N, CA, C and O atoms as CSV, one atom per row, in Angstrom:
chain,resi,resn,atom,element,x,y,z
A,1,MET,N,N,119.092,67.559,105.727
A,1,MET,CA,C,118.055,66.462,104.366
A,1,MET,C,C,116.852,66.197,105.165
A,1,MET,O,O,116.044,65.495,104.557
A,2,GLN,N,N,116.374,66.661,106.725
A,2,GLN,CA,C,115.207,65.824,107.339
A,2,GLN,C,C,114.361,67.555,106.345
A,2,GLN,O,O,113.167,67.601,106.048
A,3,ALA,N,N,115.064,68.359,106.137
A,3,ALA,CA,C,113.955,69.711,106.012
A,3,ALA,C,C,113.590,69.541,104.288
A,3,ALA,O,O,112.467,69.609,103.788
A,4,ILE,N,N,115.179,69.252,103.415
A,4,ILE,CA,C,114.146,68.947,102.736
A,4,ILE,C,C,113.049,67.510,102.420
A,4,ILE,O,O,112.119,67.614,101.621
A,5,ARG,N,N,113.231,66.688,102.897
A,5,ARG,CA,C,112.276,65.935,102.621
A,5,ARG,C,C,110.778,66.054,103.078
A,5,ARG,O,O,109.825,65.630,102.424
A,6,SER,N,N,110.716,66.576,104.077
A,6,SER,CA,C,109.982,67.230,104.642
A,6,SER,C,C,108.516,67.813,103.920
A,6,SER,O,O,107.315,67.548,103.862
A,7,SER,N,N,109.992,69.252,103.190
A,7,SER,CA,C,109.451,70.189,101.887
A,7,SER,C,C,108.697,68.984,100.834
A,7,SER,O,O,107.486,68.778,100.754
A,8,LEU,N,N,109.796,68.268,100.066
A,8,LEU,CA,C,108.679,67.538,99.245
A,8,LEU,C,C,108.177,66.888,99.410
A,8,LEU,O,O,108.161,66.055,98.503
A,9,ARG,N,N,107.084,66.500,100.926
A,9,ARG,CA,C,106.587,65.448,101.193
A,9,ARG,C,C,105.158,66.504,100.162
A,9,ARG,O,O,104.350,66.337,99.248
A,10,THR,N,N,105.740,67.810,101.331
A,10,THR,CA,C,104.481,68.515,101.387
A,10,THR,C,C,104.225,68.771,99.865
A,10,THR,O,O,103.050,68.510,99.606
A,11,ARG,N,N,104.933,69.197,98.762
A,11,ARG,CA,C,104.530,69.459,97.712
A,11,ARG,C,C,104.062,68.559,96.839
A,11,ARG,O,O,103.230,68.844,95.978
A,12,ALA,N,N,104.812,66.836,97.082
A,12,ALA,CA,C,103.603,65.943,96.432
A,12,ALA,C,C,102.332,65.465,96.944
A,12,ALA,O,O,101.400,64.883,96.390
A,13,ALA,N,N,102.538,65.885,98.240
A,13,ALA,CA,C,101.085,65.926,99.238
A,13,ALA,C,C,99.606,67.100,98.535
A,13,ALA,O,O,98.447,67.076,98.947
A,14,ALA,N,N,99.909,67.598,97.927
A,14,ALA,CA,C,99.732,69.118,97.479
A,14,ALA,C,C,99.080,68.870,96.193
A,14,ALA,O,O,97.878,68.836,95.931
A,15,SER,N,N,100.555,68.629,95.108
A,15,SER,CA,C,100.521,68.249,93.807
A,15,SER,C,C,98.981,67.530,93.253
A,15,SER,O,O,98.200,67.922,92.386
A,16,ALA,N,N,98.927,65.961,94.430
A,16,ALA,CA,C,98.600,64.966,94.293
A,16,ALA,C,C,96.582,65.147,94.633
A,16,ALA,O,O,95.544,64.627,94.225
A,17,THR,N,N,97.122,66.499,95.873
A,17,THR,CA,C,95.552,66.663,95.309
A,17,THR,C,C,94.624,68.025,94.552
A,17,THR,O,O,93.456,68.383,94.706
A,18,THR,N,N,95.746,68.556,93.688
A,18,THR,CA,C,95.408,69.077,92.469
A,18,THR,C,C,94.413,68.117,91.616
A,18,THR,O,O,95.016,67.326,90.891
A,19,ALA,N,N,93.138,68.055,91.579
A,19,ALA,CA,C,92.752,67.328,89.985
A,19,ALA,C,C,92.896,67.999,88.452
A,19,ALA,O,O,93.209,69.186,88.357
A,20,ARG,N,N,92.711,67.378,87.542
A,20,ARG,CA,C,92.502,68.569,86.380
A,20,ARG,C,C,93.309,70.142,86.971
A,20,ARG,O,O,92.639,71.114,87.320
A,21,SER,N,N,94.399,70.126,86.981
A,21,SER,CA,C,95.728,70.910,86.990
A,21,SER,C,C,95.412,71.552,85.547
A,21,SER,O,O,95.346,72.777,85.644
A,22,PHE,N,N,95.201,71.093,84.261
A,22,PHE,CA,C,95.567,71.508,83.299
A,22,PHE,C,C,94.778,71.994,83.031
A,22,PHE,O,O,94.939,72.884,82.196
A,23,SER,N,N,93.499,71.748,83.527
A,23,SER,CA,C,91.848,72.604,82.963
A,23,SER,C,C,91.315,73.494,83.952
A,23,SER,O,O,91.661,73.309,85.119
A,24,SER,N,N,90.668,74.265,83.725
A,24,SER,CA,C,90.002,74.752,84.934
A,24,SER,C,C,88.232,74.562,84.349
A,24,SER,O,O,87.307,75.214,84.834
A,25,SER,N,N,88.098,73.707,83.418
A,25,SER,CA,C,86.343,73.082,83.428
A,25,SER,C,C,86.231,72.525,84.007
A,25,SER,O,O,87.171,72.084,84.668
A,26,PRO,N,N,85.318,72.249,84.125
A,26,PRO,CA,C,84.890,70.914,84.888
A,26,PRO,C,C,84.840,69.772,83.765
A,26,PRO,O,O,84.831,69.961,82.549
A,27,ALA,N,N,84.812,68.627,84.396
A,27,ALA,CA,C,84.880,67.355,83.189
A,27,ALA,C,C,83.342,66.673,82.991
A,27,ALA,O,O,82.484,66.198,83.737
A,28,HIS,N,N,83.500,66.900,81.603
A,28,HIS,CA,C,82.729,65.876,80.842
A,28,HIS,C,C,82.703,64.616,79.976
A,28,HIS,O,O,83.552,64.175,79.202
A,29,SER,N,N,81.371,64.111,80.353
A,29,SER,CA,C,81.730,62.686,79.020
A,29,SER,C,C,81.672,62.706,77.556
A,29,SER,O,O,80.793,63.409,77.058
A,30,VAL,N,N,82.294,62.191,76.944
A,30,VAL,CA,C,82.393,61.829,75.924
A,30,VAL,C,C,82.389,60.418,76.001
A,30,VAL,O,O,82.867,59.659,76.843
A,31,ALA,N,N,81.148,60.016,73.954
A,31,ALA,CA,C,81.743,58.719,73.657
A,31,ALA,C,C,81.624,59.178,72.320
A,31,ALA,O,O,80.612,59.595,71.759
A,32,ARG,N,N,83.316,58.997,71.666
A,32,ARG,CA,C,83.225,59.234,70.475
A,32,ARG,C,C,84.238,57.880,69.612
A,32,ARG,O,O,85.110,57.127,70.045
A,33,ILE,N,N,83.698,58.024,68.420
A,33,ILE,CA,C,84.002,56.874,67.536
A,33,ILE,C,C,84.518,57.264,66.094
A,33,ILE,O,O,84.209,58.277,65.467
A,34,ILE,N,N,85.241,56.399,65.759
A,34,ILE,CA,C,86.002,56.748,64.514
A,34,ILE,C,C,86.466,55.655,64.138
A,34,ILE,O,O,87.234,54.896,64.730
A,35,ILE,N,N,85.567,55.492,62.224
A,35,ILE,CA,C,85.086,54.795,61.595
A,35,ILE,C,C,85.661,55.061,60.213
A,35,ILE,O,O,85.330,56.024,59.522
A,36,THR,N,N,86.834,53.834,59.748
A,36,THR,CA,C,87.095,53.287,59.029
A,36,THR,C,C,87.369,52.972,58.050
A,36,THR,O,O,88.550,52.768,57.769
A,37,GLY,N,N,86.186,52.783,56.997
A,37,GLY,CA,C,85.288,52.269,55.607
A,37,GLY,C,C,85.318,53.210,54.313
A,37,GLY,O,O,85.880,54.241,53.944
A,38,ARG,N,N,84.201,52.072,53.731
A,38,ARG,CA,C,83.605,52.296,52.595
A,38,ARG,C,C,82.257,52.752,52.673
A,38,ARG,O,O,81.637,52.340,53.653
A,39,LEU,N,N,81.549,53.626,51.752
A,39,LEU,CA,C,80.629,54.733,51.556
A,39,LEU,C,C,79.653,53.144,50.727
A,39,LEU,O,O,79.587,52.532,49.661
A,40,ALA,N,N,79.112,53.140,52.021
A,40,ALA,CA,C,77.447,51.972,50.947
A,40,ALA,C,C,77.141,52.636,49.997
A,40,ALA,O,O,77.229,52.065,48.910
A,41,ALA,N,N,76.695,53.999,50.007
A,41,ALA,CA,C,76.252,54.664,48.214
A,41,ALA,C,C,76.319,55.608,48.631
A,41,ALA,O,O,76.634,55.715,49.816
A,42,GLU,N,N,76.013,56.906,47.719
A,42,GLU,CA,C,75.737,58.357,47.422
A,42,GLU,C,C,75.480,59.427,48.981
A,42,GLU,O,O,74.309,59.766,49.153
A,43,PRO,N,N,76.209,59.778,49.734
A,43,PRO,CA,C,75.598,60.244,50.479
A,43,PRO,C,C,73.934,61.406,50.516
A,43,PRO,O,O,74.118,62.167,49.567
A,44,GLU,N,N,72.987,61.661,50.966
A,44,GLU,CA,C,71.377,62.038,50.516
A,44,GLU,C,C,71.455,63.127,52.158
A,44,GLU,O,O,71.962,63.258,53.272
A,45,ILE,N,N,70.519,63.657,51.167
A,45,ILE,CA,C,70.485,65.073,51.913
A,45,ILE,C,C,68.749,65.003,52.365
A,45,ILE,O,O,67.941,64.900,51.442
A,46,SER,N,N,68.402,65.045,53.344
A,46,SER,CA,C,67.101,64.670,53.938
A,46,SER,C,C,66.655,66.394,54.857
A,46,SER,O,O,67.568,67.175,55.126
A,47,ALA,N,N,65.526,66.647,55.133
A,47,ALA,CA,C,64.911,67.652,56.253
A,47,ALA,C,C,64.896,66.802,57.534
A,47,ALA,O,O,64.631,65.610,57.375
A,48,THR,N,N,65.179,67.304,58.967
A,48,THR,CA,C,64.975,67.006,59.945
A,48,THR,C,C,63.529,67.498,60.429
A,48,THR,O,O,63.082,68.360,59.672
A,49,SER,N,N,62.678,67.169,61.506
A,49,SER,CA,C,61.723,67.069,61.774
A,49,SER,C,C,61.363,68.886,61.848
A,49,SER,O,O,60.514,69.710,61.505
A,50,THR,N,N,62.369,68.793,62.388
A,50,THR,CA,C,62.486,70.649,62.300
A,50,THR,C,C,63.202,71.670,61.419
A,50,THR,O,O,63.671,72.784,61.653
A,51,GLY,N,N,63.114,70.808,60.185
A,51,GLY,CA,C,63.366,71.155,59.155
A,51,GLY,C,C,64.568,71.543,58.489
A,51,GLY,O,O,64.809,72.061,57.399
A,52,GLN,N,N,65.620,70.934,59.963
A,52,GLN,CA,C,66.854,71.528,59.563
A,52,GLN,C,C,67.243,70.416,58.456
A,52,GLN,O,O,66.539,69.407,58.418
A,53,ASP,N,N,68.459,70.558,57.438
A,53,ASP,CA,C,68.596,70.025,56.465
A,53,ASP,C,C,69.838,68.612,57.681
A,53,ASP,O,O,69.874,68.532,58.909
A,54,VAL,N,N,70.575,67.829,56.695
A,54,VAL,CA,C,70.613,66.420,57.346
A,54,VAL,C,C,71.347,65.385,56.289
A,54,VAL,O,O,70.799,64.960,55.272
A,55,ILE,N,N,72.899,65.006,56.781
A,55,ILE,CA,C,73.488,64.576,55.488
A,55,ILE,C,C,72.843,63.231,55.702
A,55,ILE,O,O,72.959,63.123,56.922
A,56,LYS,N,N,72.412,62.453,55.407
A,56,LYS,CA,C,73.043,60.540,56.279
A,56,LYS,C,C,73.429,59.494,54.903
A,56,LYS,O,O,72.727,59.413,53.895
A,57,TYR,N,N,74.505,58.858,55.103
A,57,TYR,CA,C,75.226,57.707,54.615
A,57,TYR,C,C,75.844,56.885,55.715
A,57,TYR,O,O,76.037,57.115,56.909
A,58,ALA,N,N,76.136,55.672,54.798
A,58,ALA,CA,C,76.729,54.859,55.644
A,58,ALA,C,C,77.993,54.895,55.698
A,58,ALA,O,O,78.726,55.825,55.362
A,59,VAL,N,N,78.377,53.510,56.279
A,59,VAL,CA,C,79.736,53.010,55.921
A,59,VAL,C,C,79.850,51.657,57.228
A,59,VAL,O,O,79.625,51.287,58.380
A,60,GLY,N,N,80.648,51.244,55.263
A,60,GLY,CA,C,80.962,49.543,55.710
A,60,GLY,C,C,82.358,49.115,56.912
A,60,GLY,O,O,83.256,49.940,56.743
A,61,THR,N,N,82.493,48.740,57.313
A,61,THR,CA,C,84.226,48.215,57.699
A,61,THR,C,C,84.011,46.109,58.022
A,61,THR,O,O,83.227,45.456,58.711
A,62,SER,N,N,85.161,45.736,57.106
A,62,SER,CA,C,85.056,44.460,56.990
A,62,SER,C,C,86.009,43.745,58.354
A,62,SER,O,O,86.709,44.482,59.049
A,63,TYR,N,N,85.936,42.465,58.574
A,63,TYR,CA,C,86.663,42.380,59.239
A,63,TYR,C,C,86.223,40.489,59.248
A,63,TYR,O,O,85.375,39.825,58.652
A,64,GLY,N,N,87.444,40.122,60.378
A,64,GLY,CA,C,87.561,38.467,60.171
A,64,GLY,C,C,88.550,38.667,58.621
A,64,GLY,O,O,88.940,39.499,57.802
A,65,PRO,N,N,88.575,37.052,59.023
A,65,PRO,CA,C,89.403,35.998,57.793
A,65,PRO,C,C,89.196,36.030,56.556
A,65,PRO,O,O,88.072,36.434,56.256
A,66,LYS,N,N,89.955,35.716,55.604
A,66,LYS,CA,C,89.959,36.560,54.567
A,66,LYS,C,C,88.200,35.471,54.018
A,66,LYS,O,O,87.119,35.806,53.534
A,67,ASP,N,N,88.791,34.189,54.444
A,67,ASP,CA,C,87.468,32.796,54.168
A,67,ASP,C,C,86.470,33.341,54.727
A,67,ASP,O,O,85.469,32.636,54.598
A,68,ASN,N,N,86.262,34.430,55.381
A,68,ASN,CA,C,85.216,34.568,55.766
A,68,ASN,C,C,85.235,36.062,56.006
A,68,ASN,O,O,85.804,36.333,57.063
A,69,ARG,N,N,84.864,36.924,55.460
A,69,ARG,CA,C,84.731,38.180,55.531
A,69,ARG,C,C,83.609,38.871,56.309
A,69,ARG,O,O,82.913,39.474,55.492
A,70,GLN,N,N,83.215,39.008,57.378
A,70,GLN,CA,C,82.285,40.085,57.716
A,70,GLN,C,C,82.209,41.677,57.492
A,70,GLN,O,O,83.120,42.487,57.319
A,71,THR,N,N,80.578,41.883,57.562
A,71,THR,CA,C,81.080,43.689,57.375
A,71,THR,C,C,80.185,43.781,58.268
A,71,THR,O,O,79.282,42.952,58.374
A,72,SER,N,N,80.369,45.200,59.324
A,72,SER,CA,C,79.118,46.329,60.172
A,72,SER,C,C,78.651,47.267,59.218
A,72,SER,O,O,79.699,47.615,58.673
A,73,TRP,N,N,77.937,47.752,58.799
A,73,TRP,CA,C,77.379,49.316,58.562
A,73,TRP,C,C,77.647,49.997,59.611
A,73,TRP,O,O,77.984,49.254,60.533
A,74,PHE,N,N,77.647,51.159,59.895
A,74,PHE,CA,C,77.754,52.786,60.817
A,74,PHE,C,C,76.474,53.374,59.703
A,74,PHE,O,O,76.600,53.188,58.493
A,75,ARG,N,N,75.561,53.911,60.135
A,75,ARG,CA,C,74.865,54.809,59.578
A,75,ARG,C,C,75.357,56.714,60.711
A,75,ARG,O,O,75.205,57.074,61.879
A,76,VAL,N,N,75.729,57.116,59.909
A,76,VAL,CA,C,76.406,58.371,60.120
A,76,VAL,C,C,75.336,59.295,59.505
A,76,VAL,O,O,74.990,59.327,58.324
A,77,ALA,N,N,74.729,60.285,60.865
A,77,ALA,CA,C,74.576,62.028,60.012
A,77,ALA,C,C,76.142,63.145,59.965
A,77,ALA,O,O,77.230,63.327,60.512
A,78,SER,N,N,75.110,63.714,58.724
A,78,SER,CA,C,76.363,64.754,59.054
A,78,SER,C,C,75.499,66.412,59.191
A,78,SER,O,O,75.083,66.716,58.073
A,79,PHE,N,N,75.172,67.439,60.197
A,79,PHE,CA,C,74.567,68.767,59.704
A,79,PHE,C,C,75.581,69.811,59.268
A,79,PHE,O,O,75.838,70.849,59.877
A,80,GLN,N,N,76.114,69.398,58.146
A,80,GLN,CA,C,77.380,70.157,56.834
A,80,GLN,C,C,76.428,71.360,57.152
A,80,GLN,O,O,75.233,71.228,57.419
A,81,PRO,N,N,77.168,72.662,57.086
A,81,PRO,CA,C,76.191,73.851,56.439
A,81,PRO,C,C,76.461,74.125,54.976
A,81,PRO,O,O,77.540,73.608,54.686
A,82,GLU,N,N,75.955,74.686,54.020
A,82,GLU,CA,C,75.770,74.870,53.275
A,82,GLU,C,C,76.976,75.248,52.756
A,82,GLU,O,O,77.634,75.915,53.556
A,83,GLY,N,N,77.480,75.064,51.736
A,83,GLY,CA,C,78.938,75.346,50.994
A,83,GLY,C,C,79.140,74.684,50.454
A,83,GLY,O,O,78.379,73.974,49.796
A,84,PRO,N,N,80.699,74.661,50.562
A,84,PRO,CA,C,81.749,74.268,49.675
A,84,PRO,C,C,81.738,72.132,50.380
A,84,PRO,O,O,81.983,71.078,49.792
A,85,GLY,N,N,81.386,72.408,51.609
A,85,GLY,CA,C,82.068,70.844,52.260
A,85,GLY,C,C,81.297,70.481,52.325
A,85,GLY,O,O,81.256,69.393,52.899
A,86,ARG,N,N,80.314,70.938,51.917
A,86,ARG,CA,C,78.718,70.203,52.114
A,86,ARG,C,C,78.537,69.700,50.438
A,86,ARG,O,O,78.019,68.615,50.177
A,87,ASP,N,N,78.933,70.448,49.577
A,87,ASP,CA,C,78.983,70.313,48.183
A,87,ASP,C,C,79.681,68.467,48.006
A,87,ASP,O,O,79.356,67.420,47.446
A,88,TYR,N,N,81.154,69.166,49.183
A,88,TYR,CA,C,81.812,67.946,48.628
A,88,TYR,C,C,81.301,66.473,49.561
A,88,TYR,O,O,81.935,65.437,49.360
A,89,LEU,N,N,80.346,66.473,50.387
A,89,LEU,CA,C,80.349,65.017,50.716
A,89,LEU,C,C,78.865,65.253,49.928
A,89,LEU,O,O,78.514,64.079,49.810
A,90,LEU,N,N,78.208,65.743,49.557
A,90,LEU,CA,C,77.444,65.057,49.226
A,90,LEU,C,C,77.702,64.888,47.267
A,90,LEU,O,O,76.885,65.191,46.398
A,91,ASN,N,N,78.848,64.418,47.115
A,91,ASN,CA,C,79.374,64.000,45.522
A,91,ASN,C,C,80.609,63.371,45.966
A,91,ASN,O,O,81.678,63.756,45.494
A,92,LEU,N,N,80.540,62.024,47.218
A,92,LEU,CA,C,81.845,61.378,46.952
A,92,LEU,C,C,80.913,60.263,46.645
A,92,LEU,O,O,79.777,60.162,47.106
A,93,PRO,N,N,81.778,59.020,45.416
A,93,PRO,CA,C,81.136,58.355,45.133
A,93,PRO,C,C,81.051,56.903,45.966
A,93,PRO,O,O,82.015,56.494,46.614
A,94,LYS,N,N,79.620,56.076,45.862
A,94,LYS,CA,C,79.778,54.666,46.505
A,94,LYS,C,C,81.175,53.752,46.426
A,94,LYS,O,O,81.680,53.293,45.402
A,95,GLY,N,N,81.653,53.620,47.796
A,95,GLY,CA,C,83.267,52.563,47.768
A,95,GLY,C,C,83.845,53.726,47.752
A,95,GLY,O,O,85.000,53.739,47.327
A,96,THR,N,N,83.228,55.033,48.203
A,96,THR,CA,C,85.294,55.787,48.473
A,96,THR,C,C,85.458,54.994,49.942
A,96,THR,O,O,84.682,54.238,50.527
A,97,LEU,N,N,86.521,55.385,50.221
A,97,LEU,CA,C,87.116,54.746,51.104
A,97,LEU,C,C,87.114,56.251,52.063
A,97,LEU,O,O,87.685,57.179,51.491
A,98,VAL,N,N,86.625,56.521,53.231
A,98,VAL,CA,C,86.335,57.473,54.627
A,98,VAL,C,C,87.467,56.906,55.715
A,98,VAL,O,O,88.030,55.812,55.743
A,99,TYR,N,N,87.600,58.179,56.691
A,99,TYR,CA,C,88.210,58.387,57.838
A,99,TYR,C,C,87.156,59.405,58.061
A,99,TYR,O,O,87.090,60.589,57.731
A,100,VAL,N,N,85.901,58.197,59.070
A,100,VAL,CA,C,84.889,59.565,60.535
A,100,VAL,C,C,85.377,58.996,62.161
A,100,VAL,O,O,85.633,57.872,62.591
A,101,GLU,N,N,85.349,61.085,63.128
A,101,GLU,CA,C,84.844,60.506,63.535
A,101,GLU,C,C,83.742,61.677,63.775
A,101,GLU,O,O,83.495,62.797,63.328
A,102,GLY,N,N,83.037,60.446,65.085
A,102,GLY,CA,C,81.898,61.221,65.250
A,102,GLY,C,C,81.484,61.383,66.466
A,102,GLY,O,O,82.452,60.874,67.032
A,103,ASP,N,N,80.815,61.688,67.276
A,103,ASP,CA,C,79.797,61.743,68.145
A,103,ASP,C,C,79.114,60.594,68.235
A,103,ASP,O,O,78.299,60.444,67.325
A,104,ALA,N,N,79.157,59.967,68.812
A,104,ALA,CA,C,78.150,58.071,69.359
A,104,ALA,C,C,77.390,58.292,70.459
A,104,ALA,O,O,77.691,58.601,71.612
A,105,SER,N,N,75.756,57.966,69.605
A,105,SER,CA,C,74.620,57.822,71.878
A,105,SER,C,C,74.767,56.925,71.204
A,105,SER,O,O,75.605,56.662,70.342
A,106,MET,N,N,73.446,56.122,71.811
A,106,MET,CA,C,72.249,55.015,72.066
A,106,MET,C,C,71.193,55.698,72.091
A,106,MET,O,O,71.008,56.402,73.083
A,107,ARG,N,N,70.179,55.689,70.990
A,107,ARG,CA,C,68.839,55.904,70.906
A,107,ARG,C,C,67.727,54.263,71.564
A,107,ARG,O,O,67.846,53.070,71.284
A,108,VAL,N,N,66.969,54.825,72.270
A,108,VAL,CA,C,66.504,53.389,72.518
A,108,VAL,C,C,64.591,54.301,72.100
A,108,VAL,O,O,64.038,55.320,72.512
A,109,TYR,N,N,64.302,53.465,71.351
A,109,TYR,CA,C,62.811,53.642,70.993
A,109,TYR,C,C,62.050,52.388,71.303
A,109,TYR,O,O,62.346,51.397,71.970
A,110,ASP,N,N,60.257,52.949,70.160
A,110,ASP,CA,C,59.300,51.462,71.142
A,110,ASP,C,C,59.425,51.154,68.843
A,110,ASP,O,O,58.993,52.011,68.071
A,111,ASP,N,N,59.703,50.586,68.635
A,111,ASP,CA,C,59.410,50.754,67.015
A,111,ASP,C,C,57.771,49.549,67.125
A,111,ASP,O,O,57.165,49.190,68.135
A,112,ALA,N,N,57.469,49.176,65.480
A,112,ALA,CA,C,56.122,49.434,64.976
A,112,ALA,C,C,55.572,48.244,65.720
A,112,ALA,O,O,54.349,48.134,65.631
A,113,GLU,N,N,56.409,47.014,66.680
A,113,GLU,CA,C,55.817,46.261,66.624
A,113,GLU,C,C,54.880,46.572,68.423
A,113,GLU,O,O,53.880,46.087,68.954
A,114,GLY,N,N,55.912,47.629,68.822
A,114,GLY,CA,C,56.203,47.955,70.606
A,114,GLY,C,C,57.216,47.614,71.313
A,114,GLY,O,O,57.554,48.079,72.401
A,115,LYS,N,N,57.796,46.655,70.595
A,115,LYS,CA,C,59.124,46.510,70.923
A,115,LYS,C,C,60.363,47.539,71.372
A,115,LYS,O,O,60.444,48.411,70.507
A,116,LYS,N,N,61.137,47.695,72.193
A,116,LYS,CA,C,62.698,48.093,72.975
A,116,LYS,C,C,63.482,47.771,71.910
A,116,LYS,O,O,63.850,46.601,71.805
A,117,THR,N,N,63.947,48.911,70.763
A,117,THR,CA,C,64.927,48.595,70.027
A,117,THR,C,C,65.857,50.441,70.397
A,117,THR,O,O,65.710,51.663,70.434
A,118,SER,N,N,66.771,49.323,70.577
A,118,SER,CA,C,68.322,50.429,70.601
A,118,SER,C,C,68.289,50.878,69.019
A,118,SER,O,O,67.603,50.415,68.108
A,119,ASN,N,N,69.379,52.062,69.000
A,119,ASN,CA,C,70.590,51.788,67.733
A,119,ASN,C,C,70.940,53.100,68.700
A,119,ASN,O,O,70.464,53.895,69.511
A,120,LEU,N,N,72.529,52.580,67.753
A,120,LEU,CA,C,73.716,53.798,67.727
A,120,LEU,C,C,73.098,54.546,66.764
A,120,LEU,O,O,72.409,54.260,65.785
A,121,SER,N,N,73.645,55.963,67.438
A,121,SER,CA,C,73.661,57.743,66.801
A,121,SER,C,C,74.304,57.796,66.787
A,121,SER,O,O,74.850,57.766,67.890
A,122,ILE,N,N,75.512,58.006,65.117
A,122,ILE,CA,C,76.534,58.538,65.332
A,122,ILE,C,C,76.637,60.256,64.324
A,122,ILE,O,O,76.227,60.551,63.202
A,123,VAL,N,N,77.273,60.949,65.239
A,123,VAL,CA,C,77.018,62.555,64.152
A,123,VAL,C,C,78.277,62.786,64.038
A,123,VAL,O,O,79.063,63.008,64.959
A,124,GLN,N,N,78.682,62.699,61.959
A,124,GLN,CA,C,79.973,63.078,62.002
A,124,GLN,C,C,80.332,64.422,62.561
A,124,GLN,O,O,79.385,65.098,62.962
A,125,ARG,N,N,81.612,64.954,62.661
A,125,ARG,CA,C,82.342,65.536,63.287
A,125,ARG,C,C,83.850,65.901,62.372
A,125,ARG,O,O,84.459,66.971,62.373
A,126,THR,N,N,84.135,64.847,61.748
A,126,THR,CA,C,85.438,64.743,60.196
A,126,THR,C,C,85.282,64.082,59.837
A,126,THR,O,O,85.060,62.997,60.375
A,127,LEU,N,N,85.306,64.392,58.416
A,127,LEU,CA,C,85.457,63.040,57.953
A,127,LEU,C,C,86.862,63.516,57.087
A,127,LEU,O,O,87.267,64.678,57.081
A,128,GLU,N,N,87.488,62.441,56.393
A,128,GLU,CA,C,88.882,61.976,56.141
A,128,GLU,C,C,88.658,61.478,54.679
A,128,GLU,O,O,88.565,60.267,54.879
A,129,VAL,N,N,88.459,61.720,52.829
A,129,VAL,CA,C,88.697,60.474,51.453
A,129,VAL,C,C,90.086,60.567,52.056
A,129,VAL,O,O,90.734,61.558,52.393
A,130,LEU,N,N,90.411,59.090,52.110
A,130,LEU,CA,C,91.576,58.077,52.063
A,130,LEU,C,C,91.975,57.716,50.783
A,130,LEU,O,O,93.152,57.833,50.443
A,131,LYS,N,N,90.973,57.219,49.915
A,131,LYS,CA,C,90.815,56.496,48.876
A,131,LYS,C,C,89.602,56.604,48.120
A,131,LYS,O,O,88.674,55.924,48.556
A,132,ARG,N,N,89.284,57.573,46.671
A,132,ARG,CA,C,88.116,57.281,45.550
A,132,ARG,C,C,88.126,55.726,45.106
A,132,ARG,O,O,89.168,55.071,45.126
A,133,PRO,N,N,87.366,55.397,44.861
A,133,PRO,CA,C,86.785,54.425,44.342
A,133,PRO,C,C,88.154,54.015,42.955
A,133,PRO,O,O,89.048,54.848,42.811
A,134,ASN,N,N,88.159,53.325,42.475
A,134,ASN,CA,C,88.383,53.320,40.437
A,134,ASN,C,C,87.253,53.001,39.715
A,134,ASN,O,O,86.412,52.115,39.867
A,135,PRO,N,N,87.431,54.203,38.607
A,135,PRO,CA,C,86.119,54.409,37.474
A,135,PRO,C,C,86.474,52.953,36.902
A,135,PRO,O,O,87.485,52.348,36.546
A,136,THR,N,N,84.961,52.698,37.018
A,136,THR,CA,C,84.767,51.681,36.303
A,136,THR,C,C,84.870,51.781,34.124
A,136,THR,O,O,85.037,52.769,33.409
A,137,ASN,N,N,84.732,50.711,33.850
A,137,ASN,CA,C,85.017,50.776,32.182
A,137,ASN,C,C,83.405,51.144,31.585
A,137,ASN,O,O,82.936,51.255,30.452
A,138,GLY,N,N,83.058,51.221,32.443
A,138,GLY,CA,C,81.410,51.587,31.598
A,138,GLY,C,C,81.099,50.227,31.715
A,138,GLY,O,O,81.830,49.601,30.948
A,139,ASP,N,N,80.501,49.644,32.203
A,139,ASP,CA,C,80.029,48.046,32.557
A,139,ASP,C,C,79.241,48.492,33.531
A,139,ASP,O,O,79.922,48.325,34.543
A,140,GLU,N,N,78.302,48.920,33.822
A,140,GLU,CA,C,76.899,49.854,34.457
A,140,GLU,C,C,76.067,49.647,33.783
A,140,GLU,O,O,76.041,50.036,32.615
A,141,THR,N,N,74.994,48.854,34.442
A,141,THR,CA,C,74.005,48.879,33.897
A,141,THR,C,C,73.068,49.358,33.683
A,141,THR,O,O,72.589,49.276,34.814
A,142,GLN,N,N,71.998,50.058,32.860
A,142,GLN,CA,C,71.153,51.580,33.373
A,142,GLN,C,C,69.789,50.583,33.466
A,142,GLN,O,O,68.704,51.052,33.809
């Protein structure tokens, strides 16, 4: 019996020292964000300073009691290559309910007045449309 206990202790000690036994790669820091909300406007495409196309859009999420709802707005960037995925994203209408997963990072910069300002930067990894807005009955003003 003593031999079995000794063997179990040795195995338990060996397994406790084996960190990340499921992976041989080094650990990396990850900052991910998940947002479920409605598009503030149709996504727009522009170019970065290096000439790379970027699709930008904002997602609004509401919280709080019904009599005092508040909305947080999140700006998201997507570097979707040309093709059907990009066309799909660019044709989503304002008010579309979306689920977005993205990489999050904080950017610190000096604003026009010279004050340090921080900004949450979100780069889209995945986007799923949960619900499209109801079509209007032609009561949009032009």
